[in-house]
All heavy atoms as TSV, in Angstrom:
chain	resi	resn	atom	element	x	y	z
A	1	SER	N	N	-23.684	55.212	-18.004
A	1	SER	CA	C	-22.633	54.800	-18.932
A	1	SER	C	C	-23.077	53.632	-19.804
A	1	SER	O	O	-22.462	53.348	-20.801
A	1	SER	CB	C	-21.385	54.429	-18.151
A	1	SER	OG	O	-21.614	53.245	-17.409
A	2	GLY	N	N	-24.123	52.912	-19.383
A	2	GLY	CA	C	-24.585	51.761	-20.143
A	2	GLY	C	C	-23.733	50.525	-19.903
A	2	GLY	O	O	-23.940	49.493	-20.535
A	3	GLN	N	N	-22.769	50.604	-18.990
A	3	GLN	CA	C	-21.873	49.477	-18.729
A	3	GLN	C	C	-22.402	48.529	-17.656
A	3	GLN	O	O	-21.872	47.446	-17.481
A	3	GLN	CB	C	-20.486	50.000	-18.316
A	3	GLN	CG	C	-19.843	50.909	-19.350
A	3	GLN	CD	C	-19.622	50.201	-20.680
A	3	GLN	OE1	O	-19.161	49.071	-20.721
A	3	GLN	NE2	N	-19.968	50.862	-21.773
A	4	ASP	N	N	-23.424	48.935	-16.916
A	4	ASP	CA	C	-23.979	48.114	-15.849
A	4	ASP	C	C	-25.079	47.233	-16.418
A	4	ASP	O	O	-26.088	47.728	-16.923
A	4	ASP	CB	C	-24.527	49.013	-14.747
A	4	ASP	CG	C	-25.101	48.257	-13.575
A	4	ASP	OD1	O	-25.165	47.015	-13.623
A	4	ASP	OD2	O	-25.491	48.901	-12.598
A	5	GLY	N	N	-24.932	45.922	-16.328
A	5	GLY	CA	C	-25.902	44.989	-16.880
A	5	GLY	C	C	-27.239	44.991	-16.173
A	5	GLY	O	O	-28.214	44.435	-16.672
A	6	ASN	N	N	-27.319	45.619	-14.984
A	6	ASN	CA	C	-28.563	45.641	-14.219
A	6	ASN	C	C	-29.289	46.975	-14.298
A	6	ASN	O	O	-30.223	47.227	-13.557
A	6	ASN	CB	C	-28.278	45.306	-12.752
A	6	ASN	CG	C	-27.758	43.903	-12.610
A	6	ASN	OD1	O	-28.321	42.977	-13.176
A	6	ASN	ND2	N	-26.675	43.731	-11.893
A	7	SER	N	N	-28.847	47.866	-15.169
A	7	SER	CA	C	-29.445	49.190	-15.276
A	7	SER	C	C	-30.037	49.419	-16.656
A	7	SER	O	O	-29.687	48.753	-17.619
A	7	SER	CB	C	-28.386	50.263	-15.007
A	7	SER	OG	O	-27.891	50.155	-13.700
A	8	ILE	N	N	-30.925	50.405	-16.704
A	8	ILE	CA	C	-31.510	50.831	-17.974
A	8	ILE	C	C	-30.927	52.199	-18.304
A	8	ILE	O	O	-30.903	53.089	-17.463
A	8	ILE	CB	C	-33.039	50.936	-17.876
A	8	ILE	CG1	C	-33.656	49.579	-17.594
A	8	ILE	CG2	C	-33.615	51.535	-19.148
A	8	ILE	CD1	C	-35.136	49.642	-17.295
A	9	SER	N	N	-30.473	52.365	-19.503
A	9	SER	CA	C	-29.951	53.656	-19.940
A	9	SER	C	C	-30.759	54.093	-21.155
A	9	SER	O	O	-30.421	53.767	-22.292
A	9	SER	CB	C	-28.468	53.536	-20.285
A	9	SER	OG	O	-27.968	54.791	-20.717
A	10	SER	N	N	-31.874	54.796	-20.904
A	10	SER	CA	C	-32.722	55.264	-21.994
A	10	SER	C	C	-33.560	56.437	-21.518
A	10	SER	O	O	-33.640	56.721	-20.322
A	10	SER	CB	C	-33.616	54.144	-22.508
A	10	SER	OG	O	-34.515	53.731	-21.521
A	11	ASP	N	N	-34.195	57.111	-22.444
A	11	ASP	CA	C	-35.071	58.235	-22.144
A	11	ASP	C	C	-36.300	57.707	-21.410
A	11	ASP	O	O	-36.994	56.828	-21.914
A	11	ASP	CB	C	-35.479	58.906	-23.454
A	11	ASP	CG	C	-36.330	60.150	-23.258
A	11	ASP	OD1	O	-36.831	60.385	-22.137
A	11	ASP	OD2	O	-36.491	60.889	-24.241
A	12	PRO	N	N	-36.619	58.234	-20.198
A	12	PRO	CA	C	-37.787	57.747	-19.465
A	12	PRO	C	C	-39.112	58.291	-19.990
A	12	PRO	O	O	-40.167	57.867	-19.547
A	12	PRO	CB	C	-37.539	58.235	-18.040
A	12	PRO	CG	C	-36.678	59.433	-18.210
A	12	PRO	CD	C	-35.833	59.186	-19.431
A	13	PHE	N	N	-39.071	59.202	-20.941
A	13	PHE	CA	C	-40.275	59.816	-21.512
A	13	PHE	C	C	-41.158	60.434	-20.426
A	13	PHE	O	O	-42.315	60.070	-20.256
A	13	PHE	CB	C	-41.085	58.821	-22.350
A	13	PHE	CG	C	-40.379	58.391	-23.595
A	13	PHE	CD1	C	-39.845	57.117	-23.689
A	13	PHE	CD2	C	-40.233	59.255	-24.666
A	13	PHE	CE1	C	-39.173	56.715	-24.830
A	13	PHE	CE2	C	-39.566	58.858	-25.808
A	13	PHE	CZ	C	-39.032	57.591	-25.892
A	14	PHE	N	N	-40.571	61.395	-19.701
A	14	PHE	CA	C	-41.358	62.176	-18.746
A	14	PHE	C	C	-42.314	63.074	-19.517
A	14	PHE	O	O	-42.072	63.423	-20.667
A	14	PHE	CB	C	-40.456	63.041	-17.868
A	14	PHE	CG	C	-39.576	62.273	-16.932
A	14	PHE	CD1	C	-38.228	62.549	-16.860
A	14	PHE	CD2	C	-40.092	61.278	-16.119
A	14	PHE	CE1	C	-37.407	61.855	-15.993
A	14	PHE	CE2	C	-39.284	60.574	-15.246
A	14	PHE	CZ	C	-37.937	60.869	-15.184
A	15	VAL	N	N	-43.404	63.488	-18.879
A	15	VAL	CA	C	-44.384	64.353	-19.534
A	15	VAL	C	C	-43.735	65.670	-19.959
A	15	VAL	O	O	-43.846	66.081	-21.105
A	15	VAL	CB	C	-45.604	64.596	-18.619
A	15	VAL	CG1	C	-46.516	65.659	-19.179
A	15	VAL	CG2	C	-46.370	63.294	-18.418
A	16	ASN	N	N	-43.009	66.343	-19.044
A	16	ASN	CA	C	-42.349	67.601	-19.386
A	16	ASN	C	C	-41.305	67.929	-18.325
A	16	ASN	O	O	-41.658	68.301	-17.212
A	16	ASN	CB	C	-43.374	68.730	-19.497
A	16	ASN	CG	C	-42.793	70.002	-20.055
A	16	ASN	OD1	O	-41.604	70.268	-19.956
A	16	ASN	ND2	N	-43.643	70.815	-20.657
A	17	VAL	N	N	-40.033	67.818	-18.654
A	17	VAL	CA	C	-38.975	68.062	-17.667
A	17	VAL	C	C	-38.769	69.541	-17.385
A	17	VAL	O	O	-38.233	69.905	-16.345
A	17	VAL	CB	C	-37.635	67.411	-18.082
A	17	VAL	CG1	C	-37.744	65.916	-18.060
A	17	VAL	CG2	C	-37.150	67.926	-19.407
A	18	SER	N	N	-39.187	70.434	-18.261
A	18	SER	CA	C	-38.947	71.857	-18.045
A	18	SER	C	C	-39.976	72.508	-17.119
A	18	SER	O	O	-39.707	73.549	-16.544
A	18	SER	CB	C	-38.881	72.607	-19.376
A	18	SER	OG	O	-40.088	72.486	-20.076
A	19	THR	N	N	-41.159	71.892	-16.924
A	19	THR	CA	C	-42.181	72.536	-16.080
A	19	THR	C	C	-42.021	72.298	-14.579
A	19	THR	O	O	-42.488	73.156	-13.846
A	19	THR	CB	C	-43.585	72.110	-16.514
A	19	THR	OG1	O	-43.729	70.729	-16.514
A	19	THR	CG2	C	-43.954	72.736	-17.808
A	20	PRO	N	N	-41.459	71.398	-13.929
A	20	PRO	CA	C	-41.190	70.000	-14.225
A	20	PRO	C	C	-42.401	69.100	-13.955
A	20	PRO	O	O	-43.096	69.263	-12.965
A	20	PRO	CB	C	-40.061	69.639	-13.283
A	20	PRO	CG	C	-40.290	70.489	-12.084
A	20	PRO	CD	C	-40.931	71.764	-12.614
A	21	ASP	N	N	-42.614	68.156	-14.834
A	21	ASP	CA	C	-43.685	67.164	-14.684
A	21	ASP	C	C	-43.070	65.804	-14.986
A	21	ASP	O	O	-42.878	65.440	-16.134
A	21	ASP	CB	C	-44.828	67.464	-15.653
A	21	ASP	CG	C	-46.028	66.542	-15.463
A	21	ASP	OD1	O	-45.887	65.509	-14.761
A	21	ASP	OD2	O	-47.086	66.837	-16.022
A	22	PHE	N	N	-42.702	65.096	-13.927
A	22	PHE	CA	C	-41.981	63.841	-14.065
A	22	PHE	C	C	-42.883	62.612	-14.092
A	22	PHE	O	O	-42.433	61.496	-13.860
A	22	PHE	CB	C	-40.932	63.708	-12.962
A	22	PHE	CG	C	-39.872	64.770	-13.049
A	22	PHE	CD1	C	-39.731	65.713	-12.049
A	22	PHE	CD2	C	-39.030	64.835	-14.139
A	22	PHE	CE1	C	-38.762	66.699	-12.129
A	22	PHE	CE2	C	-38.061	65.818	-14.246
A	22	PHE	CZ	C	-37.931	66.754	-13.237
A	23	ARG	N	N	-44.183	62.821	-14.383
A	23	ARG	CA	C	-45.045	61.661	-14.611
A	23	ARG	C	C	-44.634	61.017	-15.929
A	23	ARG	O	O	-43.990	61.635	-16.767
A	23	ARG	CB	C	-46.516	62.099	-14.663
A	23	ARG	CG	C	-47.031	62.563	-13.309
A	23	ARG	CD	C	-48.448	63.112	-13.385
A	23	ARG	NE	N	-48.457	64.293	-14.254
A	23	ARG	CZ	C	-49.369	64.508	-15.197
A	23	ARG	NH1	N	-50.354	63.648	-15.402
A	23	ARG	NH2	N	-49.313	65.595	-15.952
A	24	LEU	N	N	-45.002	59.756	-16.119
A	24	LEU	CA	C	-44.567	59.004	-17.291
A	24	LEU	C	C	-45.575	59.084	-18.433
A	24	LEU	O	O	-46.781	59.070	-18.208
A	24	LEU	CB	C	-44.358	57.535	-16.917
A	24	LEU	CG	C	-43.347	57.272	-15.804
A	24	LEU	CD1	C	-43.366	55.797	-15.433
A	24	LEU	CD2	C	-41.962	57.724	-16.210
A	25	GLN	N	N	-45.052	59.148	-19.654
A	25	GLN	CA	C	-45.887	59.041	-20.844
A	25	GLN	C	C	-46.174	57.557	-21.100
A	25	GLN	O	O	-45.438	56.685	-20.624
A	25	GLN	CB	C	-45.179	59.648	-22.047
A	25	GLN	CG	C	-44.975	61.134	-21.943
A	25	GLN	CD	C	-44.350	61.690	-23.200
A	25	GLN	OE1	O	-44.754	61.354	-24.300
A	25	GLN	NE2	N	-43.343	62.539	-23.026
A	26	PRO	N	N	-47.217	57.233	-21.873
A	26	PRO	CA	C	-47.585	55.827	-22.105
A	26	PRO	C	C	-46.493	54.983	-22.756
A	26	PRO	O	O	-46.505	53.767	-22.630
A	26	PRO	CB	C	-48.804	55.901	-23.015
A	26	PRO	CG	C	-49.251	57.300	-23.030
A	26	PRO	CD	C	-48.147	58.155	-22.511
A	27	THR	N	N	-45.535	55.607	-23.442
A	27	THR	CA	C	-44.476	54.864	-24.129
A	27	THR	C	C	-43.203	54.726	-23.302
A	27	THR	O	O	-42.188	54.239	-23.802
A	27	THR	CB	C	-44.132	55.556	-25.457
A	27	THR	OG1	O	-43.774	56.925	-25.177
A	27	THR	CG2	C	-45.303	55.517	-26.422
A	28	SER	N	N	-43.245	55.101	-22.039
A	28	SER	CA	C	-42.057	55.083	-21.188
A	28	SER	C	C	-41.553	53.660	-20.928
A	28	SER	O	O	-42.326	52.769	-20.581
A	28	SER	CB	C	-42.357	55.740	-19.844
A	28	SER	OG	O	-41.264	55.584	-18.959
A	29	PRO	N	N	-40.223	53.444	-21.054
A	29	PRO	CA	C	-39.666	52.132	-20.724
A	29	PRO	C	C	-39.642	51.870	-19.216
A	29	PRO	O	O	-39.373	50.755	-18.780
A	29	PRO	CB	C	-38.249	52.194	-21.292
A	29	PRO	CG	C	-37.907	53.641	-21.294
A	29	PRO	CD	C	-39.209	54.360	-21.552
A	30	ALA	N	N	-39.952	52.890	-18.414
A	30	ALA	CA	C	-39.961	52.737	-16.955
A	30	ALA	C	C	-41.247	52.101	-16.443
A	30	ALA	O	O	-41.315	51.688	-15.281
A	30	ALA	CB	C	-39.760	54.108	-16.294
A	31	ILE	N	N	-42.274	51.990	-17.296
A	31	ILE	CA	C	-43.554	51.411	-16.874
A	31	ILE	C	C	-43.402	49.906	-16.669
A	31	ILE	O	O	-42.898	49.199	-17.529
A	31	ILE	CB	C	-44.663	51.726	-17.903
A	31	ILE	CG1	C	-44.915	53.228	-17.940
A	31	ILE	CG2	C	-45.951	50.975	-17.564
A	31	ILE	CD1	C	-45.883	53.675	-19.014
A	32	ASN	N	N	-43.826	49.452	-15.478
A	32	ASN	CA	C	-43.781	48.034	-15.094
A	32	ASN	C	C	-42.383	47.435	-15.182
A	32	ASN	O	O	-42.229	46.248	-15.475
A	32	ASN	CB	C	-44.754	47.197	-15.946
A	32	ASN	CG	C	-46.186	47.592	-15.731
A	32	ASN	OD1	O	-46.551	48.117	-14.684
A	32	ASN	ND2	N	-47.011	47.367	-16.714
A	33	ASP	N	N	-41.367	48.233	-14.907
A	33	ASP	CA	C	-40.002	47.727	-14.994
A	33	ASP	C	C	-39.225	47.887	-13.685
A	33	ASP	O	O	-38.019	47.705	-13.651
A	33	ASP	CB	C	-39.257	48.424	-16.137
A	33	ASP	CG	C	-38.194	47.546	-16.754
A	33	ASP	OD1	O	-38.390	46.316	-16.790
A	33	ASP	OD2	O	-37.156	48.087	-17.171
A	34	GLY	N	N	-39.924	48.210	-12.601
A	34	GLY	CA	C	-39.270	48.383	-11.313
A	34	GLY	C	C	-39.252	47.100	-10.499
A	34	GLY	O	O	-39.643	46.036	-10.963
A	35	THR	N	N	-38.803	47.230	-9.274
A	35	THR	CA	C	-38.752	46.116	-8.330
A	35	THR	C	C	-39.745	46.377	-7.216
A	35	THR	O	O	-39.795	47.478	-6.664
A	35	THR	CB	C	-37.341	45.983	-7.729
A	35	THR	OG1	O	-36.414	45.758	-8.786
A	35	THR	CG2	C	-37.262	44.851	-6.728
A	36	ASN	N	N	-40.551	45.389	-6.879
A	36	ASN	CA	C	-41.530	45.536	-5.806
A	36	ASN	C	C	-40.804	45.652	-4.477
A	36	ASN	O	O	-40.130	44.728	-4.041
A	36	ASN	CB	C	-42.486	44.345	-5.796
A	36	ASN	CG	C	-43.615	44.531	-4.816
A	36	ASN	OD1	O	-43.572	45.386	-3.936
A	36	ASN	ND2	N	-44.648	43.739	-4.973
A	37	VAL	N	N	-40.939	46.827	-3.844
A	37	VAL	CA	C	-40.333	47.050	-2.534
A	37	VAL	C	C	-41.406	47.291	-1.472
A	37	VAL	O	O	-41.123	47.798	-0.394
A	37	VAL	CB	C	-39.317	48.220	-2.567
A	37	VAL	CG1	C	-38.109	47.867	-3.405
A	37	VAL	CG2	C	-39.967	49.501	-3.055
A	38	GLY	N	N	-42.653	46.931	-1.796
A	38	GLY	CA	C	-43.733	47.006	-0.824
A	38	GLY	C	C	-44.475	48.335	-0.763
A	38	GLY	O	O	-45.259	48.548	0.154
A	39	LEU	N	N	-44.252	49.239	-1.714
A	39	LEU	CA	C	-44.992	50.503	-1.711
A	39	LEU	C	C	-46.453	50.246	-2.053
A	39	LEU	O	O	-46.769	49.373	-2.851
A	39	LEU	CB	C	-44.395	51.470	-2.734
A	39	LEU	CG	C	-42.961	51.915	-2.484
A	39	LEU	CD1	C	-42.478	52.786	-3.638
A	39	LEU	CD2	C	-42.860	52.672	-1.172
A	40	ILE	N	N	-47.344	51.027	-1.456
A	40	ILE	CA	C	-48.764	50.864	-1.746
A	40	ILE	C	C	-49.324	52.023	-2.560
A	40	ILE	O	O	-50.395	51.913	-3.136
A	40	ILE	CB	C	-49.585	50.647	-0.461
A	40	ILE	CG1	C	-49.388	51.806	0.508
A	40	ILE	CG2	C	-49.220	49.328	0.192
A	40	ILE	CD1	C	-50.300	51.776	1.716
A	41	SER	N	N	-48.623	53.162	-2.589
A	41	SER	CA	C	-49.073	54.292	-3.404
A	41	SER	C	C	-47.872	55.088	-3.885
A	41	SER	O	O	-46.792	55.015	-3.309
A	41	SER	CB	C	-50.032	55.194	-2.620
A	41	SER	OG	O	-49.381	55.782	-1.526
A	42	ASP	N	N	-48.087	55.866	-4.957
A	42	ASP	CA	C	-47.010	56.685	-5.502
A	42	ASP	C	C	-47.077	58.092	-4.907
A	42	ASP	O	O	-47.861	58.368	-3.998
A	42	ASP	CB	C	-47.057	56.700	-7.033
A	42	ASP	CG	C	-48.226	57.487	-7.609
A	42	ASP	OD1	O	-49.048	58.030	-6.831
A	42	ASP	OD2	O	-48.320	57.563	-8.840
A	43	TYR	N	N	-46.278	59.006	-5.438
A	43	TYR	CA	C	-46.184	60.372	-4.933
A	43	TYR	C	C	-47.513	61.119	-5.038
A	43	TYR	O	O	-47.803	61.987	-4.239
A	43	TYR	CB	C	-45.083	61.105	-5.704
A	43	TYR	CG	C	-44.703	62.435	-5.127
A	43	TYR	CD1	C	-43.937	62.520	-3.978
A	43	TYR	CD2	C	-45.099	63.609	-5.741
A	43	TYR	CE1	C	-43.589	63.738	-3.438
A	43	TYR	CE2	C	-44.754	64.835	-5.225
A	43	TYR	CZ	C	-44.001	64.901	-4.070
A	43	TYR	OH	O	-43.660	66.114	-3.541
A	44	ASP	N	N	-48.327	60.795	-6.042
A	44	ASP	CA	C	-49.645	61.416	-6.223
A	44	ASP	C	C	-50.757	60.697	-5.471
A	44	ASP	O	O	-51.907	61.121	-5.507
A	44	ASP	CB	C	-50.032	61.452	-7.707
A	44	ASP	CG	C	-49.369	62.588	-8.462
A	44	ASP	OD1	O	-48.937	63.565	-7.819
A	44	ASP	OD2	O	-49.284	62.505	-9.697
A	45	GLY	N	N	-50.449	59.569	-4.827
A	45	GLY	CA	C	-51.449	58.810	-4.099
A	45	GLY	C	C	-52.126	57.727	-4.907
A	45	GLY	O	O	-53.030	57.067	-4.415
A	46	HIS	N	N	-51.706	57.519	-6.165
A	46	HIS	CA	C	-52.270	56.434	-6.967
A	46	HIS	C	C	-51.747	55.095	-6.457
A	46	HIS	O	O	-50.593	54.984	-6.056
A	46	HIS	CB	C	-51.909	56.596	-8.447
A	46	HIS	CG	C	-52.488	57.821	-9.056
A	46	HIS	ND1	N	-51.718	58.823	-9.569
A	46	HIS	CD2	C	-53.771	58.213	-9.219
A	46	HIS	CE1	C	-52.489	59.786	-10.029
A	46	HIS	NE2	N	-53.750	59.442	-9.820
A	47	THR	N	N	-52.589	54.093	-6.483
A	47	THR	CA	C	-52.240	52.771	-5.982
A	47	THR	C	C	-51.162	52.126	-6.839
A	47	THR	O	O	-51.220	52.181	-8.061
A	47	THR	CB	C	-53.478	51.861	-5.968
A	47	THR	OG1	O	-54.464	52.475	-5.136
A	47	THR	CG2	C	-53.158	50.483	-5.436
A	48	VAL	N	N	-50.181	51.536	-6.169
A	48	VAL	CA	C	-49.164	50.748	-6.862
A	48	VAL	C	C	-49.670	49.317	-6.863
A	48	VAL	O	O	-49.843	48.714	-5.804
A	48	VAL	CB	C	-47.793	50.827	-6.146
A	48	VAL	CG1	C	-46.778	49.927	-6.815
A	48	VAL	CG2	C	-47.300	52.266	-6.101
A	49	PRO	N	N	-49.967	48.748	-8.046
A	49	PRO	CA	C	-50.520	47.392	-8.076
A	49	PRO	C	C	-49.530	46.375	-7.524
A	49	PRO	O	O	-48.334	46.479	-7.763
A	49	PRO	CB	C	-50.809	47.143	-9.554
A	49	PRO	CG	C	-50.087	48.187	-10.301
A	49	PRO	CD	C	-49.778	49.310	-9.369
A	50	ASN	N	N	-50.043	45.413	-6.764
A	50	ASN	CA	C	-49.148	44.405	-6.194
A	50	ASN	C	C	-49.086	43.143	-7.038
A	50	ASN	O	O	-48.386	42.212	-6.699
A	50	ASN	CB	C	-49.550	44.073	-4.752
A	50	ASN	CG	C	-50.955	43.520	-4.658
A	50	ASN	OD1	O	-51.615	43.300	-5.670
A	50	ASN	ND2	N	-51.420	43.300	-3.450
A	51	ASP	N	N	-49.825	43.111	-8.157
A	51	ASP	CA	C	-49.814	41.921	-9.008
A	51	ASP	C	C	-48.940	42.091	-10.247
A	51	ASP	O	O	-48.840	41.185	-11.066
A	51	ASP	CB	C	-51.237	41.550	-9.422
A	51	ASP	CG	C	-51.933	42.660	-10.188
A	51	ASP	OD1	O	-51.475	43.821	-10.106
A	51	ASP	OD2	O	-52.933	42.384	-10.851
A	52	THR	N	N	-48.307	43.261	-10.402
A	52	THR	CA	C	-47.392	43.509	-11.513
A	52	THR	C	C	-46.152	44.206	-10.962
A	52	THR	O	O	-46.095	44.564	-9.790
A	52	THR	CB	C	-48.022	44.420	-12.585
A	52	THR	OG1	O	-48.319	45.692	-11.991
A	52	THR	CG2	C	-49.287	43.817	-13.168
A	53	TYR	N	N	-45.181	44.421	-11.818
A	53	TYR	CA	C	-44.008	45.185	-11.405
A	53	TYR	C	C	-44.374	46.661	-11.345
A	53	TYR	O	O	-45.091	47.164	-12.206
A	53	TYR	CB	C	-42.853	44.974	-12.392
A	53	TYR	CG	C	-42.308	43.581	-12.377
A	53	TYR	CD1	C	-42.593	42.701	-13.400
A	53	TYR	CD2	C	-41.507	43.146	-11.329
A	53	TYR	CE1	C	-42.098	41.406	-13.391
A	53	TYR	CE2	C	-41.017	41.859	-11.309
A	53	TYR	CZ	C	-41.310	40.991	-12.338
A	53	TYR	OH	O	-40.827	39.712	-12.319
A	54	PRO	N	N	-43.875	47.391	-10.341
A	54	PRO	CA	C	-44.169	48.820	-10.277
A	54	PRO	C	C	-43.364	49.575	-11.337
A	54	PRO	O	O	-42.435	49.035	-11.936
A	54	PRO	CB	C	-43.708	49.200	-8.869
A	54	PRO	CG	C	-42.649	48.205	-8.541
A	54	PRO	CD	C	-43.050	46.937	-9.235
A	55	ASP	N	N	-43.758	50.826	-11.544
A	55	ASP	CA	C	-43.017	51.677	-12.466
A	55	ASP	C	C	-41.773	52.218	-11.767
A	55	ASP	O	O	-41.750	52.373	-10.549
A	55	ASP	CB	C	-43.889	52.843	-12.928
A	55	ASP	CG	C	-45.150	52.373	-13.638
A	55	ASP	OD1	O	-45.178	51.217	-14.096
A	55	ASP	OD2	O	-46.092	53.171	-13.729
A	56	ILE	N	N	-40.740	52.514	-12.540
A	56	ILE	CA	C	-39.526	53.110	-11.996
A	56	ILE	C	C	-39.780	54.599	-11.815
A	56	ILE	O	O	-40.272	55.262	-12.720
A	56	ILE	CB	C	-38.325	52.881	-12.938
A	56	ILE	CG1	C	-38.026	51.397	-13.057
A	56	ILE	CG2	C	-37.104	53.641	-12.451
A	56	ILE	CD1	C	-36.977	51.058	-14.093
A	57	GLY	N	N	-39.462	55.134	-10.652
A	57	GLY	CA	C	-39.630	56.555	-10.380
A	57	GLY	C	C	-40.687	56.813	-9.324
A	57	GLY	O	O	-41.216	55.887	-8.708
A	58	ALA	N	N	-41.014	58.085	-9.132
A	58	ALA	CA	C	-41.931	58.489	-8.069
A	58	ALA	C	C	-43.396	58.313	-8.427
A	58	ALA	O	O	-44.260	58.368	-7.556
A	58	ALA	CB	C	-41.672	59.956	-7.705
A	59	PHE	N	N	-43.690	58.123	-9.725
A	59	PHE	CA	C	-45.078	58.087	-10.171
A	59	PHE	C	C	-45.392	56.803	-10.921
A	59	PHE	O	O	-44.644	56.388	-11.795
A	59	PHE	CB	C	-45.375	59.273	-11.106
A	59	PHE	CG	C	-45.111	60.608	-10.480
A	59	PHE	CD1	C	-43.923	61.272	-10.703
A	59	PHE	CD2	C	-46.050	61.190	-9.652
A	59	PHE	CE1	C	-43.667	62.500	-10.127
A	59	PHE	CE2	C	-45.805	62.419	-9.071
A	59	PHE	CZ	C	-44.612	63.078	-9.301
A	60	GLU	N	N	-46.536	56.197	-10.593
A	60	GLU	CA	C	-47.063	55.099	-11.384
A	60	GLU	C	C	-47.736	55.714	-12.605
A	60	GLU	O	O	-48.401	56.748	-12.490
A	60	GLU	CB	C	-48.115	54.310	-10.605
A	60	GLU	CG	C	-47.560	53.290	-9.650
A	60	GLU	CD	C	-46.906	52.130	-10.362
A	60	GLU	OE1	O	-47.550	51.463	-11.191
A	60	GLU	OE2	O	-45.735	51.875	-10.072
A	61	TYR	N	N	-47.580	55.090	-13.767
A	61	TYR	CA	C	-48.304	55.576	-14.936
A	61	TYR	C	C	-49.777	55.398	-14.647
A	61	TYR	O	O	-50.230	54.330	-14.261
A	61	TYR	CB	C	-47.906	54.818	-16.206
A	61	TYR	CG	C	-48.757	55.202	-17.377
A	61	TYR	CD1	C	-48.622	56.453	-17.953
A	61	TYR	CD2	C	-49.724	54.355	-17.866
A	61	TYR	CE1	C	-49.429	56.843	-19.004
A	61	TYR	CE2	C	-50.537	54.728	-18.922
A	61	TYR	CZ	C	-50.384	55.979	-19.485
A	61	TYR	OH	O	-51.189	56.360	-20.515
A	62	TYR	N	N	-50.538	56.467	-14.787
A	62	TYR	CA	C	-51.953	56.439	-14.445
A	62	TYR	C	C	-52.769	56.944	-15.619
A	62	TYR	O	O	-52.542	58.031	-16.132
A	62	TYR	CB	C	-52.212	57.312	-13.218
A	62	TYR	CG	C	-53.671	57.425	-12.842
A	62	TYR	CD1	C	-54.328	56.354	-12.255
A	62	TYR	CD2	C	-54.379	58.588	-13.086
A	62	TYR	CE1	C	-55.662	56.446	-11.911
A	62	TYR	CE2	C	-55.718	58.685	-12.746
A	62	TYR	CZ	C	-56.348	57.613	-12.159
A	62	TYR	OH	O	-57.678	57.702	-11.818
A	63	CYS	N	N	-53.710	56.144	-16.038
A	63	CYS	CA	C	-54.640	56.526	-17.089
A	63	CYS	C	C	-56.024	56.585	-16.446
A	63	CYS	O	O	-56.518	55.568	-15.970
A	63	CYS	CB	C	-54.608	55.492	-18.216
A	63	CYS	SG	S	-55.677	55.912	-19.580
A	64	PRO	N	N	-56.631	57.777	-16.385
A	64	PRO	CA	C	-57.946	57.874	-15.745
A	64	PRO	C	C	-58.981	56.993	-16.421
A	64	PRO	O	O	-58.859	56.700	-17.612
A	64	PRO	CB	C	-58.318	59.348	-15.911
A	64	PRO	CG	C	-57.128	60.041	-16.422
A	64	PRO	CD	C	-56.165	59.023	-16.930
A	65	PRO	N	N	-59.990	56.556	-15.678
A	65	PRO	CA	C	-61.043	55.718	-16.263
A	65	PRO	C	C	-61.729	56.430	-17.432
A	65	PRO	O	O	-61.885	57.638	-17.435
A	65	PRO	CB	C	-62.022	55.502	-15.122
A	65	PRO	CG	C	-61.294	55.865	-13.891
A	65	PRO	CD	C	-60.209	56.816	-14.278
A	66	ILE	N	N	-62.145	55.660	-18.396
A	66	ILE	CA	C	-62.846	56.185	-19.570
A	66	ILE	C	C	-64.329	55.883	-19.420
A	66	ILE	O	O	-64.715	54.760	-19.084
A	66	ILE	CB	C	-62.308	55.538	-20.861
A	66	ILE	CG1	C	-60.844	55.884	-21.032
A	66	ILE	CG2	C	-63.117	55.972	-22.067
A	66	ILE	CD1	C	-60.184	55.129	-22.169
A	67	THR	N	N	-65.164	56.871	-19.675
A	67	THR	CA	C	-66.611	56.684	-19.630
A	67	THR	C	C	-67.112	56.490	-21.054
A	67	THR	O	O	-66.826	57.299	-21.931
A	67	THR	CB	C	-67.308	57.903	-18.997
A	67	THR	OG1	O	-66.786	58.096	-17.689
A	67	THR	CG2	C	-68.806	57.701	-18.943
A	68	ILE	N	N	-67.850	55.432	-21.270
A	68	ILE	CA	C	-68.421	55.146	-22.586
A	68	ILE	C	C	-69.929	55.330	-22.503
A	68	ILE	O	O	-70.582	54.792	-21.619
A	68	ILE	CB	C	-68.087	53.712	-23.044
A	68	ILE	CG1	C	-66.572	53.536	-23.141
A	68	ILE	CG2	C	-68.762	53.388	-24.360
A	68	ILE	CD1	C	-66.149	52.133	-23.431
A	69	GLN	N	N	-70.448	56.121	-23.419
A	69	GLN	CA	C	-71.886	56.338	-23.465
A	69	GLN	C	C	-72.440	55.725	-24.745
A	69	GLN	O	O	-71.850	55.851	-25.795
A	69	GLN	CB	C	-72.207	57.831	-23.435
A	69	GLN	CG	C	-71.802	58.513	-22.160
A	69	GLN	CD	C	-72.146	59.996	-22.188
A	69	GLN	OE1	O	-72.487	60.553	-23.218
A	69	GLN	NE2	N	-72.058	60.618	-21.034
A	70	PHE	N	N	-73.558	55.052	-24.606
A	70	PHE	CA	C	-74.243	54.470	-25.755
A	70	PHE	C	C	-75.445	55.342	-26.087
A	70	PHE	O	O	-76.219	55.712	-25.208
A	70	PHE	CB	C	-74.706	53.051	-25.461
A	70	PHE	CG	C	-73.576	52.083	-25.268
A	70	PHE	CD1	C	-73.125	51.762	-24.001
A	70	PHE	CD2	C	-72.969	51.511	-26.380
A	70	PHE	CE1	C	-72.088	50.877	-23.830
A	70	PHE	CE2	C	-71.932	50.626	-26.208
A	70	PHE	CZ	C	-71.485	50.304	-24.940
A	71	ILE	N	N	-75.578	55.663	-27.351
A	71	ILE	CA	C	-76.717	56.437	-27.815
A	71	ILE	C	C	-77.570	55.528	-28.681
A	71	ILE	O	O	-77.106	55.005	-29.692
A	71	ILE	CB	C	-76.279	57.675	-28.605
A	71	ILE	CG1	C	-75.408	58.581	-27.713
A	71	ILE	CG2	C	-77.486	58.425	-29.147
A	71	ILE	CD1	C	-74.782	59.742	-28.433
A	72	ILE	N	N	-78.808	55.339	-28.284
A	72	ILE	CA	C	-79.730	54.487	-29.052
A	72	ILE	C	C	-80.550	55.389	-29.964
A	72	ILE	O	O	-81.194	56.333	-29.514
A	72	ILE	CB	C	-80.628	53.678	-28.121
A	72	ILE	CG1	C	-79.757	52.793	-27.232
A	72	ILE	CG2	C	-81.626	52.853	-28.925
A	72	ILE	CD1	C	-80.504	52.068	-26.150
A	73	ILE	N	N	-80.529	55.096	-31.237
A	73	ILE	CA	C	-81.239	55.909	-32.217
A	73	ILE	C	C	-82.487	55.177	-32.672
A	73	ILE	O	O	-82.523	54.039	-32.936
A	73	ILE	CB	C	-80.348	56.242	-33.427
A	73	ILE	CG1	C	-79.137	57.002	-32.930
A	73	ILE	CG2	C	-81.101	57.019	-34.468
A	73	ILE	CD1	C	-78.118	57.302	-33.986
């Protein structure tokens, strides 16, 4: 309803609700907006960082590592 001052009322930007894929997109307002309740991993097994706020929902936003290759010419 948007009447609760302690709640968020907005689109969580899930990847795809029809498939269903409830992981978060990079623009989700749920990223780093949860309360630390002592969880160490999410539903997929990704680590929940203890130095920041966790994400709201079952999944931490996860961006796989990027490999950078240098080509010397």
